C-alpha positions as CSV (number, residue, x, y, z in Angstrom):
1,X,0.0,0.0,0.0
2,X,1.3,3.2,-1.0
3,X,1.3,6.2,1.3
4,X,0.5,9.8,0.2
5,X,3.4,12.0,-0.2
6,X,3.6,14.6,2.6
7,X,4.2,18.3,1.9
8,X,7.5,19.4,2.9
9,X,7.2,22.1,5.5
10,X,10.0,24.6,5.4
11,X,11.2,26.5,8.3
12,X,9.9,29.9,6.8
13,X,6.4,28.5,6.5
14,X,6.4,27.1,10.0
15,X,7.7,30.5,11.1
16,X,4.7,32.4,9.6
17,X,2.3,30.0,11.0
18,X,3.9,30.3,14.4
19,X,3.8,34.0,14.1
20,X,0.1,34.0,13.1
21,X,-0.7,32.0,16.1
22,X,0.5,34.9,18.2
23,X,-2.2,37.2,19.5
24,X,-0.2,40.3,19.0
25,X,0.2,39.5,15.3
26,X,-3.4,38.7,14.9
27,X,-4.4,42.0,16.6
28,X,-1.9,43.8,14.3
29,X,-3.4,42.1,11.3
30,X,-6.9,43.1,12.3
31,X,-5.8,46.6,13.0
32,X,-4.2,46.7,9.6
33,X,-7.3,45.4,7.9
34,X,-9.4,48.0,9.8
35,X,-6.9,50.7,8.8
36,X,-7.0,49.6,5.2
37,X,-10.8,49.6,5.3
38,X,-10.9,53.0,6.8
39,X,-8.4,54.2,4.2
40,X,-10.5,52.8,1.4
41,X,-13.6,54.3,2.9
42,X,-11.9,57.6,3.3
43,X,-10.7,57.5,-0.3
44,X,-14.2,56.8,-1.4
45,X,-15.6,59.6,0.7
46,X,-12.9,61.9,-0.6
47,X,-13.7,60.9,-4.2
48,X,-17.4,61.5,-3.5
49,X,-16.6,64.8,-1.9
50,X,-14.5,65.7,-4.9
51,X,-17.3,64.8,-7.3
52,X,-19.8,66.8,-5.2
53,X,-17.4,69.7,-5.1
54,X,-16.8,69.4,-8.8
55,X,-20.5,69.3,-9.4
56,X,-21.1,72.3,-7.1
57,X,-18.2,74.1,-8.7
58,X,-19.8,73.5,-12.1
59,X,-23.1,74.7,-10.8
60,X,-21.4,77.7,-9.3
61,X,-19.6,78.4,-12.6
62,X,-22.9,78.1,-14.4
63,X,-24.6,80.3,-12.0
64,X,-21.7,82.7,-12.2
65,X,-22.0,82.7,-16.0
66,X,-25.7,83.3,-15.7
67,X,-25.1,86.0,-13.2
68,X,-22.5,87.6,-15.5
69,X,-25.0,87.4,-18.3
70,X,-27.7,88.9,-16.2
71,X,-25.3,91.5,-15.0
72,X,-24.3,92.3,-18.5
73,X,-28.0,92.6,-19.5
74,X,-28.6,94.8,-16.5
75,X,-25.7,96.9,-17.4
76,X,-26.9,97.2,-21.0
77,X,-30.4,97.9,-19.7
78,X,-29.0,100.5,-17.3
79,X,-27.0,102.1,-20.1
80,X,-30.2,102.2,-22.3
81,X,-32.1,103.7,-19.4
82,X,-29.4,106.2,-18.8
83,X,-29.4,107.1,-22.5
84,X,-33.2,107.5,-22.3
85,X,-32.8,109.6,-19.1
86,X,-30.2,111.8,-20.8
87,X,-32.6,112.2,-23.9
88,X,-35.4,113.0,-21.6
89,X,-33.3,115.5,-19.7
90,X,-32.2,117.1,-23.0
91,X,-35.9,117.3,-24.0
92,X,-36.8,118.6,-20.6
93,X,-34.1,121.3,-20.9
94,X,-35.3,122.1,-24.5
95,X,-38.9,122.3,-23.3
96,X,-37.9,124.5,-20.4
97,X,-35.9,126.7,-22.8
98,X,-38.9,126.8,-25.2
99,X,-41.2,127.7,-22.3
100,X,-38.9,130.5,-21.3
101,X,-38.7,131.7,-24.9
102,X,-42.5,131.5,-25.2
103,X,-42.9,133.4,-22.0
104,X,-40.4,136.0,-23.1
105,X,-42.2,136.1,-26.5
106,X,-45.6,136.5,-24.8
107,X,-44.3,139.3,-22.7
108,X,-42.7,140.9,-25.7
109,X,-45.9,140.5,-27.8
110,X,-47.9,141.9,-24.9
111,X,-45.6,144.8,-24.5
112,X,-45.5,145.5,-28.2
113,X,-49.3,145.2,-28.4
114,X,-49.7,147.7,-25.6
115,X,-47.1,149.9,-27.2
116,X,-48.9,149.7,-30.5
117,X,-52.2,150.4,-28.8
118,X,-50.8,153.5,-27.1
119,X,-49.2,154.7,-30.4
120,X,-52.6,154.3,-32.2
121,X,-54.4,156.2,-29.4
122,X,-51.8,158.9,-29.4
123,X,-52.1,159.3,-33.2
124,X,-55.9,159.5,-32.9
125,X,-55.7,162.2,-30.2
126,X,-53.1,164.2,-32.3
127,X,-55.5,163.9,-35.3
128,X,-58.4,165.2,-33.2
129,X,-56.2,168.1,-32.0
130,X,-55.3,169.0,-35.6
131,X,-58.9,168.9,-36.7
132,X,-59.9,171.2,-33.9
133,X,-56.9,173.6,-34.3
134,X,-56.6,173.9,-38.1
135,X,-60.2,173.3,-39.4
136,X,-62.4,173.4,-36.4
137,X,-64.0,170.1,-37.5
138,X,-65.7,169.0,-34.3
139,X,-67.3,165.9,-36.0
140,X,-63.9,164.6,-37.2
141,X,-62.4,165.2,-33.8
142,X,-65.2,163.3,-32.1
143,X,-64.8,160.4,-34.5
144,X,-61.1,160.2,-33.8
145,X,-61.5,160.4,-30.0
146,X,-64.4,157.9,-30.0
147,X,-62.2,155.5,-31.9
148,X,-59.3,155.9,-29.4
149,X,-61.6,155.4,-26.5
150,X,-63.0,152.2,-28.1
151,X,-59.5,150.8,-28.6
152,X,-58.7,151.4,-24.9
153,X,-62.0,149.9,-23.8
154,X,-61.3,146.7,-25.8
155,X,-57.8,146.3,-24.2
156,X,-59.2,145.8,-20.7
157,X,-56.0,147.1,-19.2
158,X,-56.5,148.8,-15.8
159,X,-53.5,151.1,-16.3
160,X,-55.2,152.7,-19.3
161,X,-58.2,153.8,-17.1
162,X,-56.9,157.4,-16.4
163,X,-56.4,158.0,-20.1
164,X,-59.9,156.6,-20.9
165,X,-61.5,159.0,-18.4
166,X,-59.7,162.0,-19.9
167,X,-60.7,161.0,-23.4
168,X,-64.3,160.4,-22.3
169,X,-64.3,163.9,-20.7
170,X,-63.0,165.5,-23.9
171,X,-65.7,163.6,-25.9
172,X,-68.4,165.0,-23.7
173,X,-67.0,168.5,-23.9
174,X,-67.0,168.4,-27.7
175,X,-70.5,167.0,-27.8
176,X,-71.6,170.0,-25.6
177,X,-70.3,172.6,-28.0
178,X,-73.2,174.6,-29.4
179,X,-71.1,176.0,-32.3
180,X,-71.6,175.3,-36.0
181,X,-69.9,172.7,-38.2
182,X,-66.8,174.5,-39.3
183,X,-66.0,172.1,-42.1
184,X,-69.5,172.4,-43.5
185,X,-69.4,176.2,-43.4
186,X,-66.0,176.1,-45.1
187,X,-67.4,173.9,-47.9
188,X,-70.2,176.3,-48.4
189,X,-67.8,179.2,-48.8
190,X,-65.7,177.1,-51.2
191,X,-68.8,176.4,-53.3
192,X,-69.4,180.2,-53.6
193,X,-65.8,180.8,-54.5
194,X,-66.0,178.1,-57.2
195,X,-69.2,179.7,-58.6
196,X,-67.9,183.3,-58.8
197,X,-66.3,182.9,-62.2
198,X,-69.6,181.8,-63.7
199,X,-71.9,184.5,-62.1
200,X,-73.4,187.0,-64.6
201,X,-72.7,190.7,-64.0
202,X,-75.5,193.1,-63.7
203,X,-74.6,195.3,-66.7
204,X,-74.6,192.2,-68.9
205,X,-78.3,191.5,-68.3
206,X,-80.7,191.5,-71.3
207,X,-84.4,192.3,-71.3
208,X,-86.6,189.3,-71.3
209,X,-88.0,188.3,-74.7
210,X,-91.7,189.1,-75.1
211,X,-93.7,186.0,-75.6
212,X,-95.9,186.1,-78.7
213,X,-99.6,186.2,-78.1
214,X,-101.6,183.1,-78.1
215,X,-103.1,183.6,-81.6
216,X,-100.3,185.5,-83.2
217,X,-98.8,182.5,-85.0
218,X,-102.2,181.1,-85.9
219,X,-102.8,183.5,-88.8
220,X,-105.2,182.5,-91.6
221,X,-103.7,181.2,-94.7
222,X,-105.6,183.6,-96.9
223,X,-103.9,186.8,-95.5
224,X,-102.1,188.6,-98.2
225,X,-98.4,189.1,-98.3
226,X,-98.6,192.8,-97.4
227,X,-100.6,192.3,-94.3
228,X,-98.1,189.7,-93.1
229,X,-95.2,191.9,-93.9
230,X,-96.7,194.8,-92.0
231,X,-97.3,192.7,-88.9
232,X,-93.7,191.6,-88.9
233,X,-92.4,195.2,-89.2
234,X,-94.7,196.3,-86.4
235,X,-93.3,193.5,-84.1
236,X,-89.7,194.5,-84.9
237,X,-90.5,198.2,-84.2
238,X,-92.0,197.3,-80.8
239,X,-88.7,195.5,-79.9
240,X,-86.7,198.6,-80.5
241,X,-88.1,200.4,-77.4
242,X,-88.8,198.7,-74.0
243,X,-89.8,200.3,-70.7
244,X,-88.8,198.3,-67.6
245,X,-89.0,199.1,-63.9
246,X,-85.7,199.0,-62.0
247,X,-85.9,198.6,-58.2
248,X,-82.3,199.7,-57.5
249,X,-79.8,202.1,-59.0
250,X,-78.2,201.7,-62.3
251,X,-75.8,198.7,-62.5
252,X,-72.2,199.6,-62.4
253,X,-70.5,199.6,-65.8
254,X,-67.2,197.8,-65.8
255,X,-64.6,197.1,-68.5
256,X,-63.8,193.4,-69.1
257,X,-60.5,193.6,-67.3
258,X,-62.2,195.3,-64.4
259,X,-64.7,192.5,-64.3
260,X,-61.8,190.1,-63.8
261,X,-60.5,192.0,-60.9
262,X,-64.0,192.3,-59.4
263,X,-64.4,188.5,-59.4
264,X,-60.9,188.1,-57.9
265,X,-61.7,190.6,-55.2
266,X,-64.9,188.8,-54.3
267,X,-62.9,185.5,-54.1
268,X,-60.4,187.1,-51.8
269,X,-63.1,188.3,-49.5
270,X,-64.7,184.9,-49.4
271,X,-61.3,183.3,-48.7
272,X,-60.6,185.8,-45.9
273,X,-64.0,184.9,-44.5
274,X,-63.0,181.2,-44.5
275,X,-59.7,182.0,-42.9
276,X,-61.5,183.9,-40.1
277,X,-63.9,181.0,-39.8
278,X,-61.0,178.6,-39.2
279,X,-59.5,181.1,-36.7
280,X,-63.0,181.5,-35.1
281,X,-62.7,185.3,-35.5
282,X,-66.4,186.2,-35.6
283,X,-65.9,189.9,-36.2
284,X,-63.7,189.5,-39.4
285,X,-65.9,186.6,-40.6
286,X,-69.1,188.7,-40.4
287,X,-67.5,191.7,-42.0
288,X,-66.1,189.8,-45.0
289,X,-69.4,188.0,-45.6
290,X,-71.3,191.3,-45.4
291,X,-69.0,193.0,-48.0
292,X,-69.2,189.9,-50.3
293,X,-73.0,190.1,-50.2
294,X,-72.9,193.8,-51.0
295,X,-70.7,193.1,-54.0
296,X,-73.1,190.4,-55.2
297,X,-76.0,192.8,-54.9
298,X,-74.3,195.7,-56.7
299,X,-72.3,194.1,-59.5
300,X,-74.0,190.9,-60.3
301,X,-77.4,190.1,-61.9
302,X,-79.7,189.3,-59.1
303,X,-82.3,187.7,-61.4
304,X,-79.9,184.9,-62.4
305,X,-80.4,181.7,-60.4
306,X,-76.6,181.1,-59.7
307,X,-76.5,184.6,-58.2
308,X,-79.6,184.0,-56.1
309,X,-78.1,180.6,-54.9
310,X,-74.8,182.4,-53.9
311,X,-76.8,185.1,-52.1
312,X,-78.8,182.5,-50.2
313,X,-75.6,180.7,-49.2
314,X,-74.0,183.9,-48.0
315,X,-77.1,184.8,-46.0
316,X,-77.0,181.4,-44.3
317,X,-73.3,181.9,-43.6
318,X,-73.9,185.5,-42.2
319,X,-76.4,184.1,-39.7
320,X,-74.0,181.6,-38.2
321,X,-72.1,182.4,-35.0
322,X,-68.5,181.2,-35.2
323,X,-67.0,183.0,-32.3
324,X,-66.7,180.1,-29.9
325,X,-63.7,178.4,-28.3
326,X,-62.9,174.8,-28.9
327,X,-61.6,172.7,-26.0
328,X,-58.0,171.6,-26.1
329,X,-56.7,168.0,-25.8
330,X,-53.3,168.8,-24.4
331,X,-54.0,167.2,-21.0
332,X,-55.1,163.9,-22.5
333,X,-52.1,163.9,-24.9
334,X,-49.7,164.6,-22.0
335,X,-51.0,161.8,-19.8
336,X,-50.9,159.4,-22.7
337,X,-47.3,160.3,-23.5
338,X,-46.3,160.0,-19.8
339,X,-47.8,156.5,-19.8
340,X,-45.9,155.5,-22.9
341,X,-42.6,156.8,-21.3
342,X,-43.2,154.9,-18.1
343,X,-43.8,151.7,-20.0
344,X,-40.6,152.2,-22.0
345,X,-38.7,152.7,-18.8
346,X,-40.1,149.5,-17.3
347,X,-39.2,147.5,-20.4
348,X,-35.7,148.9,-20.5
349,X,-35.2,148.0,-16.7
350,X,-36.5,144.5,-17.2
351,X,-34.0,143.9,-20.0
């Protein structure tokens, strides 16, 4: 019978076994295994931590990128808003400057409008003064003053109230004048002056032709030639001598050149009467009209209708009283000019 071969045990193997049988070695091995296990676990935890850290770092990087993108967008939006704000500020400044310019323009227009109004009123008052001083035309002066007062009333400016009161007072004073219309009287005198050259003189008058009797021309056809010829001769002889009644002295006989000077002298008297009318010199006016009427009665044919019309006009002129005083407008004009001067000073001070 064969026996199994036995393993040969070497001294090194028996030495490891003997060592393993020792408690200290076993404890050391267990401690080593525990340490290795702990190290492996630690490595695994570190790897896990590293992965978590890497993931979180990736998330943080992504969030950071998103944050940077958002920040960039916010910056761009902020830049756009700032640009819009700057545009709005520029528009606001432009609007404010336009408002200031419009306000200045309004003040300038208001000032120029008031100045233009005062200039128009002053011109109207000056025209009224000229009408009263040079022609005595009360109606024209009233029209000018009423127009000036109406302009001031439409302006509704309280500073113009003193001037309005003065102009209204002048209007009432002119309305209360009992005198005649100087311009109308002057036109009447001018009409007589114009008609003087065509007025017939007294020595130029001719007797009125005798009207034939009702049946003088209705002669029978059977009258002979001699009876008709005798009737014609008798009518001619009757025209050679005429007896008329003259109510005044013989008319003055004047040469043609003296007739020219007579008419010019009458014109001068009428022009002197008109000048006295404009100067409201009643004495000279009445005297010139009286002498003009006497010249018409003495030297001109009173039966002519133009002469009768001139005499009637001069009679009307002689019965008109022109010796009255017209009110002056100096006070109203002075107050108006002082108001203009005060406004000009205020405007100059404001500038």
